[in-house]
Every structure is written in structure tokens, then in C-alpha cells.
C-alpha positions in Angstrom: -46.3 6.8 -44.8 -46.3 9.2 -42.8 -45.9 12.7 -43.8 -45.7 16.5 -43.0 -44.2 16.9 -39.1 -44.7 13.9 -38.0 -41.9 11.9 -40.3 -39.8 15.1 -39.3 -40.2 14.2 -35.7 -39.6 10.6 -36.2 -36.4 10.9 -38.2 -35.2 13.3 -35.8 -35.9 11.3 -33.1 -34.1 8.3 -34.8 -30.9 10.5 -35.5 -30.9 11.8 -31.4 -30.8 8.2 -31.1 -28.2 7.0 -33.4 -26.2 9.9 -31.7 -26.6 8.8 -28.7 -25.6 5.4 -29.0 -22.2 6.3 -30.7 -21.7 9.1 -28.2 -22.0 6.0 -25.6 -19.6 3.8 -27.7 -17.0 7.0 -27.9 -17.3 6.9 -24.2 -16.3 3.5 -24.0 -13.3 3.7 -26.3 -12.4 6.8 -24.8 -12.1 5.1 -21.1 -10.6 1.9 -22.3 -7.9 3.9 -24.0 -7.8 6.0 -20.7 -7.0 3.3 -18.8 -4.7 1.5 -20.9 -2.6 4.5 -21.0 -2.7 4.8 -17.0 -1.7 1.5 -16.9 1.3 2.0 -19.0 2.1 5.0 -17.2 2.1 3.6 -14.0 3.9 0.2 -14.7 6.6 2.6 -16.1 6.7 4.4 -12.8 7.3 0.9 -10.8 4.3 1.5 -9.0 3.3 -1.5 -6.8 0.2 -2.8 -7.1 -2.3 -2.9 -3.9 -2.6 -7.0 -3.6 0.9 -7.1 -3.4 1.5 -4.3 -1.1 -0.9 -6.1 1.0 1.0 -9.3 0.7 4.2 -8.2 1.7 2.4 -6.2 4.3 1.4 -9.5 5.9 4.7 -10.8 5.5 6.2 -8.1 7.3 3.8 -8.3 10.2 4.2 -11.7 10.4 7.9 -11.8 10.7 8.2 -9.1 13.3 5.7 -11.0 15.9 8.4 -14.1 15.2 10.8 -11.7 16.1 9.5 -10.1 19.0 8.5 -13.8 20.5 12.8 -14.6 19.6 14.0 -12.1 21.2 11.8 -12.8 24.6 12.4 -16.6 24.2 15.9 -15.4 24.4 16.0 -13.2 27.2 14.1 -15.5 29.1 17.2 -18.1 28.3 19.6 -15.6 29.2 18.0 -14.7 32.5 17.8 -18.8 33.2 21.5 -18.9 32.4 22.6 -16.0 34.2 20.8 -17.7 37.3 22.8 -20.4 37.2 26.2 -18.7 37.1 
């Protein structure tokens, strides 16, 4: 059995280890609560998620490209029709 300053230092080291573990647990709990609150806040603002934004962006780019191709085709057909007249 240890006595004197060694026992006190051992108890103090154990107390500090326990306190560090508790602080880490509190930090994780706070982080989880903050993330949940931030998600609720963003959902209430109808903010679009990045994945959804990227999907719609790709659809818009594809639609624009198709519109440009169709406009070029229409211009070509109109030119052919005007040449026949």
C-alpha cells in the first residue's frame, strides 16, 4: 500500500484522467446537440443540400446543351427551307 505523496499523486492523476474523459464526453454531447440544432435551423430555412443542388445543376447544363443543339438544328432547317423557296 502506497502512502504519503505517492498516493496523493496517484489519486490526483486518476482524478485528472477521469476529468479528461468526462470533458471529452461533454464535448461530444455538445457537438451532437449543436449539429442537430444547426440541421433543424437549416431545414426551417429550406436550404438546399449540396447534393441536390449539384443534381439540379447538372440537369440544367444538360437542358441548356440540348436547347442549343435544337436551336442550331432549327436554324439549319429554316435555312434549307428558305433556300428552296
